[in-house]
Structure formats: structure tokens, C-alpha cells
N, C-alpha and C positions, 0 to 999 in steps of 0.2 A: 565288350566286344569278344575277346578271347578269354574263355574260362579254362582253368587248369585244374584237373583232378589227378592227384598222385595217389595211387594205391600203395598202401603201406601196412605194416602190422604194428601192434601195440609196442612191442619191444624194440623196434628199429629207431630208437631215439637218436642215436649218433648219425644214422643215415639221414634222418629228417633234418638234423642240424646242418649237415654238410650241404644238403640241397638248399636250405634256407640261406646259407652263407654264400652260395655260388649262383647257380643258374636261375633260381627262383627270384633273384634280384633283377633279372632282365625284364624288359617290356614295360608297358605302361603301369604306373603306380596304382591305377584304379582297377587293374586286372584282377578278376576273382580267382584266388588260388587256395586250394584246400588239400590237405592230406586226409585220405579216407580210411577209416578204421571201423571194422565191425566189432561190436561190444557185447553181443548176446552171451558169449561165454566168459566174459571178463568178471573177475571177482571184485568185491567192493574196494579193495586196496588198489587194484589196477584202474578202476574207474576214477578213483580219487586222484591217482597220479596223472591220468590223462586230463582230468578236469584242471589240475594245476598247470599242466603244460599248455592247455588251451587258454587258460586265463592269462598266462604270460605271453603266448605267441599269437593267439587268436586265429589260428589257421587249420584247426582240426574239424573234420566233418565226421561225427560219430554216428554210426548206424546201429541202433539198439536191437534191431530185428535180424541182424546178420551175424552168424558165427564166423570168426575170422580164420580161414584156412584156405589152402589151395583148392580143396574140393568145393568150396562155396564161393569161389572168386567170381563165377558167372552171375550168381545171385547178387553179390556185392556190386558188380558193375551195373546190373539192372536197377538196383535200389538207388545207387548214387546218380545215375542218369535221370531216373524218375524224379528224385529230389531236386536235381538241378533244373529240370524243366519246369517244376512247380514253384521254385523259389528265387530264381536268378534270371535277370535280363541279359542275354548273351546272344552272340551270333554263331560262334564256333566253340568247340571244347576240344582240348588236348587231353586225352587219357594217356597217362604215362606211369611207368613203374618207378619206385623210389631208388632203383639202381640205374636209372637213365639220366643222361645229361642233355638238356634241351636248349636250343637257341630261341627263346621266346620272342626276343626283339625282331629277329629275322622272320620268324613265322608270322608274327602279328602284321608286320609290314607287307608281306606277300599276300596275306589274306585280305587286308584292306584294299590292296590294289585289284585283287581278283573279284571280290564281292560276289561269290557264287553261292547258290543254294544246292541242296541235294549232293553235298560233297562228302566223300569218304576217302581220306588221303592218308597214305602210309606206304609201307613196303609190303606188297601183296605176295601171298603164297597160294598157288592154285593146284598143285599136284601133291598135296600132303596126304599120306596114307593114314588110315584111322588106327591108332594103337589099340591092340587087343590084349596087351599085358604090360606090366610095369606101372610106374607111378602115373602115367598119362592114359592108362587104358580107358577106353570109352565104348561101353556096350549100348549106350543109348542112341548112337548115331546109326540110323537105318535108311537115310535118304538115298545114298549111293555108296559106291565102294571107296570114294575119297571125299575129303572135306571140300565144300564149295569154296571159291576164292575168298580170302579174308586178309585183312591187314594185320601184320604181326603185332603182338600185344605190348612190346617194349615201348611203343608210343604210336598213336594214330590220332587223326583229327576227324571229328564229325560236325557237320553243320547243324544248326539248331532245329531245323525242320526234321532231320533224321532222328534226333534225340526226342523230339515231340512225338514222332511216330512210335518209337519204342515205348515211351511213357504212356501213350494212349492205349497201347495194346499190352500193357504190362501183365495182365492176368491170363493172356493167351499164349505167351511166348515160351517155347521150350528151352530148357537149360541143358547145355552140354558140358563136358569135362573142362575144356579150356575156354576162357572168357573171350579170347580173340576169335576163335572158331565160332563161338556162339553169336557174337555180334555179326560176323559174316553171314551166318545162317539167317539171322533176323532180317538182314537187309538184302538177302539173296534175290527175292522176287521183284525188288523195287527198281524203277527206272531212275538210276542215280549215276553220278560220275564217280567211278572207282579210279583213283589216280595212284598209280604205282610210282614211287619216287625213291631213287637210289640214295638220296640224302637222308633217308631214315635207316639208320644202322641198327635194326631192331630184331635181329635174329637172336637165338638163345646163346650166342657168343658174338662179341664185337668183331667186325670185319677188319678193324684197324683204326686208323685216324686219318680223316680228311678235313681240311678247313671248310669244305662245303657241307659237312654233315649238319642236319637240323636236329636229329636225335641220335644219341649214341647210347646203346644199351650195355648192361653188364659192366658198370663202372663202380669202382671202390670209392670210398670217401676221399682217399688220397688222390685218385685219378680225377675226381671232380674238381678238387682244389687246384690241381696242376692245370687243368684246362681253363679254369676260371682265371688263374694267375696269367696264363698265356694271353687270354683275351684282354685282360686289364693292362698288361704291360707291352704286349706285342701286337695286339689287334687281330690275332689269329688263334684258332682253336688248338692247333698241334705244334708242339716243339719241333717235331719232324713228322711229315706225312708218311704213312706206310700202309700196306695192305697185308693181311695175314689170311684172308679167305677171299675167294672169288665171289662176284656178285652177278646180277642178271637184270636185263631189261624185260619186263613182263610182256609177252606176246599175246595180245588180246584177240588176234586173228585166228588162233589155232585152239584146239581143245585144251582145257585146263591141264590135262595130263602132260601136255607138250609145251606148257607156257614158259617154263622157267629154266632155261639152259644157262648154266653158269659159264662165264667167260672171263678171261683175263682183260685187264685194261678198263674195267668199270669200277667206279668208287664204291 
């Protein structure tokens, strides 16, 4: 039903172990869960180490045609979604980073109740300027002066029909610098449900802690274990709820450049 693809890098073993010990234990035991690693640049020793890890854990998806770096992350997402479409029976997929904490049990329950197709669910950004310098510089984007609305890459959900659309058009899709921007561009012309949900704390810094959060980005291994312990012993995510950054409700009725006015009082 719900597949989970966690983008990770070869050397992030401790982070993968923290995820395995905490939030990846949530949800249905039959849920398809994989850590995704590109191995095109890996040397024989690294491949052997990953093979040993996979033999012991059985949860790695190794992509031999993908070099693992931020610059190739869009290609990695394209390959892993295409692989998923061709090899796994699923209805939704959560794409999530290995430094995110996800409530798989809550998400799966909500998705089963909703049973929707053409769903693109996450925390949307619609007024992002295109970086022309620095590590995120993107000189390939020529569609307009800002990125089209996209769900932030710390974690978002796609329904299987959207993944199939991507996989079917794999040879025609343009890759951009950031994978979340790229997915938003791929799905831009489609008649789909883009659902902005403030329970996805998926910016490039966490907005704080709320017991309502479905995905919390930028978590250390220690923070993951603390949240897991809170859920196991207290039944809630946060020891104390707090906000350290404002949030917004996406306004789909206005131009994207006006969509995302941050306000106090939103989780």
C-alpha cells in the first residue's frame, strides 16, 4: 500500500541505523521500505560493504547507474521511482531524506481512509527564486523567473499513478538542480491534487516540534531516538512542543509569487 524510499548516501550508516531503530519500525510490517544509494562511483570495497549491510538488513536499493551526489539527486529520484513502478505493487510512496523523522503509522492510516489518486502531498513552496550562484545554482531552469510550485524534498507523498506517469516518460523528462523542484516541474502540467499540509515540517531547517507533525526534517540520530522514545513511552512526538520558525497556509487562489505568507500561530 505505502512504499517508503529513503534517499541516503553510502557512508551514512549510523543515520540509517537510527532510522531503522526508530520511525522505520512504524506502520504495517508488509510496508515496502528501502534506503536508496547510487553506486556508479563506488569502489569494490564500498560495494562489498554495502552488500554485507544489505545481506544483514535487506533494505538497500542500490542503483548502479547513478553517481551518488547532490548534483545527481534528481537523476537518483528519477531512477528510484522508475524502479519502484516496475517492481513493486503499491498505491502511494513517501520519498523522504535520511535526516527526516516520519510518522508512517499515521500517514498510512490517513491514506487508506482517503483512497485518492493523482495525489501530490507535502509542504509546498510556490515563490522560490532560482539560485544563480552558490551550491544550489541552477542555470538550466528557463521556464519562468521562479520555480513552479513543488513539495519540499524533506518528505512528500506521490500516488502510484503519478509515479507511473514519471516512469512512462523517463526518457523525456528534464532534470534540474534540486530533486524536489524537478518533481514539481515534471508534474506541473498535470490535473492533480496538490495538497499543502503544515504537518510536513520539511524546510531546510526544522520549524520546531509539534505532536501533529507527520514528517520532521533535519533531525540528528539523537533527535530521532528522543522522538521515538517519546512516542513509545508517552504516546506523543515532542517532550515539549515549540516553534522556532513561522509557517504558512498555501494560498492557491493567488499567483504563486504571493502564495506563501508566513504567519505566527501555524504549526
